[in-house]
N, CA, C and O atoms as a GROMACS GRO file, in nm:
protein
  284
    1UNK      N    1   6.805   9.621   6.760
    1UNK     CA    2   6.920   9.559   6.823
    1UNK      C    3   6.923   9.584   6.968
    1UNK      O    4   6.975   9.504   7.046
    2UNK      N    5   6.854   9.721   7.013
    2UNK     CA    6   6.882   9.734   7.133
    2UNK      C    7   6.773   9.629   7.192
    2UNK      O    8   6.820   9.581   7.295
    3UNK      N    9   6.675   9.588   7.170
    3UNK     CA   10   6.566   9.507   7.235
    3UNK      C   11   6.645   9.349   7.208
    3UNK      O   12   6.633   9.253   7.284
    4UNK      N   13   6.720   9.350   7.092
    4UNK     CA   14   6.796   9.190   7.120
    4UNK      C   15   6.876   9.185   7.206
    4UNK      O   16   6.879   9.098   7.293
    5UNK      N   17   6.951   9.275   7.194
    5UNK     CA   18   7.079   9.264   7.260
    5UNK      C   19   7.046   9.264   7.452
    5UNK      O   20   7.114   9.200   7.532
    6UNK      N   21   6.927   9.352   7.490
    6UNK     CA   22   6.931   9.394   7.638
    6UNK      C   23   6.830   9.260   7.632
    6UNK      O   24   6.876   9.178   7.711
    7UNK      N   25   6.722   9.213   7.574
    7UNK     CA   26   6.663   9.094   7.589
    7UNK      C   27   6.509   9.116   7.707
    7UNK      O   28   6.407   9.046   7.702
    8UNK      N   29   6.527   9.193   7.773
    8UNK     CA   30   6.368   9.177   7.877
    8UNK      C   31   6.282   9.310   7.820
    8UNK      O   32   6.199   9.369   7.890
    9UNK      N   33   6.308   9.339   7.715
    9UNK     CA   34   6.226   9.484   7.678
    9UNK      C   35   6.153   9.437   7.522
    9UNK      O   36   6.210   9.396   7.420
   10UNK      N   37   6.015   9.459   7.549
   10UNK     CA   38   5.943   9.450   7.468
   10UNK      C   39   5.946   9.586   7.353
   10UNK      O   40   5.934   9.706   7.382
   11UNK      N   41   5.965   9.531   7.231
   11UNK     CA   42   5.989   9.648   7.094
   11UNK      C   43   5.894   9.731   7.121
   11UNK      O   44   5.930   9.849   7.114
   12UNK      N   45   5.739   9.705   7.162
   12UNK     CA   46   5.651   9.796   7.176
   12UNK      C   47   5.722   9.927   7.248
   12UNK      O   48   5.722  10.044   7.208
   13UNK      N   49   5.778   9.877   7.356
   13UNK     CA   50   5.827   9.992   7.442
   13UNK      C   51   5.946  10.089   7.395
   13UNK      O   52   5.967  10.186   7.467
   14UNK      N   53   6.012  10.074   7.300
   14UNK     CA   54   6.130  10.132   7.245
   14UNK      C   55   6.108  10.234   7.128
   14UNK      O   56   6.069  10.182   7.024
   15UNK      N   57   6.124  10.359   7.126
   15UNK     CA   58   6.112  10.450   7.065
   15UNK      C   59   6.226  10.523   6.976
   15UNK      O   60   6.333  10.463   6.967
   16UNK      N   61   6.218  10.596   6.936
   16UNK     CA   62   6.323  10.691   6.930
   16UNK      C   63   6.366  10.784   7.002
   16UNK      O   64   6.473  10.840   6.980
   17UNK      N   65   6.296  10.809   7.088
   17UNK     CA   66   6.303  10.909   7.207
   17UNK      C   67   6.324  10.811   7.331
   17UNK      O   68   6.352  10.865   7.438
   18UNK      N   69   6.315  10.694   7.327
   18UNK     CA   70   6.384  10.585   7.446
   18UNK      C   71   6.480  10.623   7.525
   18UNK      O   72   6.591  10.628   7.472
   19UNK      N   73   6.475  10.645   7.609
   19UNK     CA   74   6.611  10.686   7.705
   19UNK      C   75   6.631  10.571   7.766
   19UNK      O   76   6.573  10.552   7.873
   20UNK      N   77   6.729  10.458   7.704
   20UNK     CA   78   6.783  10.355   7.793
   20UNK      C   79   6.828  10.357   7.933
   20UNK      O   80   6.799  10.274   8.020
   21UNK      N   81   6.890  10.444   7.942
   21UNK     CA   82   6.908  10.454   8.086
   21UNK      C   83   6.850  10.547   8.184
   21UNK      O   84   6.914  10.563   8.288
   22UNK      N   85   6.738  10.612   8.167
   22UNK     CA   86   6.637  10.644   8.262
   22UNK      C   87   6.519  10.575   8.258
   22UNK      O   88   6.473  10.532   8.364
   23UNK      N   89   6.449  10.551   8.128
   23UNK     CA   90   6.335  10.476   8.096
   23UNK      C   91   6.344  10.305   8.158
   23UNK      O   92   6.252  10.241   8.209
   24UNK      N   93   6.513  10.253   8.127
   24UNK     CA   94   6.486  10.092   8.189
   24UNK      C   95   6.585  10.081   8.246
   24UNK      O   96   6.619   9.966   8.276
   25UNK      N   97   6.654  10.173   8.277
   25UNK     CA   98   6.771  10.159   8.403
   25UNK      C   99   6.867  10.076   8.326
   25UNK      O  100   6.907   9.971   8.377
   26UNK      N  101   6.906  10.111   8.216
   26UNK     CA  102   6.967   9.994   8.098
   26UNK      C  103   7.135  10.049   8.150
   26UNK      O  104   7.181  10.142   8.084
   27UNK      N  105   7.222   9.991   8.264
   27UNK     CA  106   7.360  10.049   8.269
   27UNK      C  107   7.478   9.920   8.285
   27UNK      O  108   7.444   9.802   8.293
   28UNK      N  109   7.591   9.959   8.286
   28UNK     CA  110   7.714   9.834   8.304
   28UNK      C  111   7.715   9.751   8.215
   28UNK      O  112   7.756   9.780   8.102
   29UNK      N  113   7.682   9.662   8.239
   29UNK     CA  114   7.730   9.489   8.131
   29UNK      C  115   7.611   9.555   8.036
   29UNK      O  116   7.636   9.639   7.950
   30UNK      N  117   7.510   9.516   8.058
   30UNK     CA  118   7.398   9.566   7.919
   30UNK      C  119   7.422   9.679   7.846
   30UNK      O  120   7.421   9.677   7.723
   31UNK      N  121   7.445   9.786   7.916
   31UNK     CA  122   7.465   9.909   7.825
   31UNK      C  123   7.612   9.875   7.757
   31UNK      O  124   7.626   9.925   7.646
   32UNK      N  125   7.742   9.785   7.816
   32UNK     CA  126   7.833   9.799   7.716
   32UNK      C  127   7.820   9.676   7.611
   32UNK      O  128   7.890   9.679   7.509
   33UNK      N  129   7.741   9.580   7.633
   33UNK     CA  130   7.707   9.489   7.552
   33UNK      C  131   7.630   9.557   7.448
   33UNK      O  132   7.648   9.516   7.333
   34UNK      N  133   7.539   9.662   7.468
   34UNK     CA  134   7.445   9.747   7.344
   34UNK      C  135   7.598   9.788   7.296
   34UNK      O  136   7.664   9.725   7.214
   35UNK      N  137   7.634   9.884   7.353
   35UNK     CA  138   7.728   9.979   7.254
   35UNK      C  139   7.839   9.896   7.202
   35UNK      O  140   7.879   9.935   7.092
   36UNK      N  141   7.916   9.765   7.263
   36UNK     CA  142   7.948   9.708   7.156
   36UNK      C  143   7.915   9.667   7.041
   36UNK      O  144   7.974   9.692   6.936
   37UNK      N  145   7.787   9.580   7.061
   37UNK     CA  146   7.741   9.568   6.932
   37UNK      C  147   7.713   9.681   6.780
   37UNK      O  148   7.740   9.667   6.661
   38UNK      N  149   7.656   9.776   6.848
   38UNK     CA  150   7.629   9.862   6.821
   38UNK      C  151   7.773   9.900   6.686
   38UNK      O  152   7.761   9.906   6.563
   39UNK      N  153   7.920   9.922   6.786
   39UNK     CA  154   8.062   9.960   6.704
   39UNK      C  155   8.088   9.848   6.581
   39UNK      O  156   8.119   9.874   6.465
   40UNK      N  157   8.061   9.698   6.651
   40UNK     CA  158   8.086   9.588   6.554
   40UNK      C  159   8.001   9.624   6.436
   40UNK      O  160   8.043   9.657   6.325
   41UNK      N  161   7.878   9.613   6.471
   41UNK     CA  162   7.740   9.626   6.358
   41UNK      C  163   7.798   9.708   6.245
   41UNK      O  164   7.812   9.673   6.128
   42UNK      N  165   7.830   9.827   6.301
   42UNK     CA  166   7.843   9.981   6.191
   42UNK      C  167   7.932   9.975   6.196
   42UNK      O  168   7.956  10.095   6.181
   43UNK      N  169   8.040   9.923   6.208
   43UNK     CA  170   8.204   9.975   6.208
   43UNK      C  171   8.202  10.107   6.247
   43UNK      O  172   8.240  10.200   6.177
   44UNK      N  173   8.154  10.116   6.367
   44UNK     CA  174   8.184  10.276   6.454
   44UNK      C  175   8.267  10.320   6.486
   44UNK      O  176   8.335  10.259   6.568
   45UNK      N  177   8.311  10.455   6.436
   45UNK     CA  178   8.464  10.500   6.494
   45UNK      C  179   8.415  10.653   6.586
   45UNK      O  180   8.403  10.772   6.557
   46UNK      N  181   8.401  10.593   6.673
   46UNK     CA  182   8.327  10.691   6.809
   46UNK      C  183   8.421  10.684   6.907
   46UNK      O  184   8.490  10.583   6.913
   47UNK      N  185   8.443  10.816   7.022
   47UNK     CA  186   8.532  10.858   7.066
   47UNK      C  187   8.471  10.804   7.209
   47UNK      O  188   8.365  10.741   7.198
   48UNK      N  189   8.523  10.819   7.343
   48UNK     CA  190   8.463  10.786   7.436
   48UNK      C  191   8.329  10.930   7.486
   48UNK      O  192   8.226  10.910   7.551
   49UNK      N  193   8.377  11.060   7.433
   49UNK     CA  194   8.345  11.146   7.421
   49UNK      C  195   8.213  11.157   7.333
   49UNK      O  196   8.134  11.232   7.391
   50UNK      N  197   8.177  11.123   7.248
   50UNK     CA  198   8.072  11.050   7.188
   50UNK      C  199   7.972  11.009   7.272
   50UNK      O  200   7.865  11.065   7.295
   51UNK      N  201   8.019  10.899   7.318
   51UNK     CA  202   7.924  10.824   7.408
   51UNK      C  203   7.880  10.874   7.547
   51UNK      O  204   7.776  10.828   7.596
   52UNK      N  205   7.941  10.951   7.603
   52UNK     CA  206   7.925  11.017   7.719
   52UNK      C  207   7.788  11.089   7.694
   52UNK      O  208   7.707  11.065   7.783
   53UNK      N  209   7.753  11.153   7.617
   53UNK     CA  210   7.636  11.228   7.610
   53UNK      C  211   7.521  11.148   7.507
   53UNK      O  212   7.425  11.216   7.469
   54UNK      N  213   7.529  11.030   7.470
   54UNK     CA  214   7.433  10.951   7.428
   54UNK      C  215   7.334  10.918   7.540
   54UNK      O  216   7.371  10.900   7.656
   55UNK      N  217   7.183  10.909   7.491
   55UNK     CA  218   7.128  10.879   7.622
   55UNK      C  219   6.976  10.792   7.518
   55UNK      O  220   6.921  10.688   7.554
   56UNK      N  221   6.952  10.847   7.430
   56UNK     CA  222   6.853  10.777   7.358
   56UNK      C  223   6.872  10.745   7.205
   56UNK      O  224   6.944  10.822   7.140
   57UNK      N  225   6.810  10.629   7.138
   57UNK     CA  226   6.810  10.577   7.064
   57UNK      C  227   6.833  10.663   6.919
   57UNK      O  228   6.916  10.638   6.831
   58UNK      N  229   6.743  10.758   6.921
   58UNK     CA  230   6.764  10.877   6.823
   58UNK      C  231   6.899  10.921   6.823
   58UNK      O  232   6.943  10.944   6.711
   59UNK      N  233   6.990  10.942   6.932
   59UNK     CA  234   7.111  11.005   6.964
   59UNK      C  235   7.236  10.872   6.870
   59UNK      O  236   7.332  10.888   6.796
   60UNK      N  237   7.182  10.780   6.911
   60UNK     CA  238   7.292  10.640   6.868
   60UNK      C  239   7.304  10.632   6.707
   60UNK      O  240   7.401  10.596   6.640
   61UNK      N  241   7.174  10.679   6.665
   61UNK     CA  242   7.102  10.686   6.524
   61UNK      C  243   7.189  10.788   6.459
   61UNK      O  244   7.212  10.763   6.341
   62UNK      N  245   7.230  10.872   6.496
   62UNK     CA  246   7.262  11.022   6.466
   62UNK      C  247   7.421  10.986   6.460
   62UNK      O  248   7.483  11.017   6.359
   63UNK      N  249   7.476  10.930   6.552
   63UNK     CA  250   7.585  10.906   6.626
   63UNK      C  251   7.637  10.797   6.507
   63UNK      O  252   7.750  10.804   6.459
   64UNK      N  253   7.563  10.722   6.478
   64UNK     CA  254   7.592  10.602   6.354
   64UNK      C  255   7.622  10.660   6.204
   64UNK      O  256   7.713  10.620   6.131
   65UNK      N  257   7.512  10.780   6.165
   65UNK     CA  258   7.482  10.842   6.022
   65UNK      C  259   7.622  10.910   6.051
   65UNK      O  260   7.709  10.879   5.969
   66UNK      N  261   7.659  10.997   6.152
   66UNK     CA  262   7.769  11.066   6.146
   66UNK      C  263   7.923  10.991   6.154
   66UNK      O  264   8.013  11.043   6.088
   67UNK      N  265   7.942  10.912   6.206
   67UNK     CA  266   8.090  10.832   6.220
   67UNK      C  267   8.082  10.698   6.200
   67UNK      O  268   8.141  10.622   6.277
   68UNK      N  269   8.008  10.650   6.096
   68UNK     CA  270   8.027  10.480   6.089
   68UNK      C  271   8.132  10.518   5.928
   68UNK      O  272   8.121  10.606   5.842
   69UNK      N  273   8.229  10.404   5.946
   69UNK     CA  274   8.308  10.424   5.836
   69UNK      C  275   8.294  10.336   5.756
   69UNK      O  276   8.271  10.228   5.810
   70UNK      N  277   8.298  10.330   5.598
   70UNK     CA  278   8.262  10.231   5.517
   70UNK      C  279   8.307  10.093   5.536
   70UNK      O  280   8.416  10.065   5.587
   71UNK      N  281   8.216  10.001   5.491
   71UNK     CA  282   8.279   9.857   5.551
   71UNK      C  283   8.322   9.808   5.412
   71UNK      O  284   8.377   9.699   5.400
   0.00000   0.00000   0.00000
């Protein structure tokens, strides 16, 4: 989903430890779009405080597992 949403990153460059802010300089609109896709796709109920400490793909996966609402 990260690769599809951002659009200019090759899938081979992304791992669980990918830090989307530092590794790819993803900020502002691209990051907001990615977060909105995550919230929508997984019916995610996360707070701003949850998102403030997220920097890696693994942290997003962990947040999804912890906070997703049943669909």
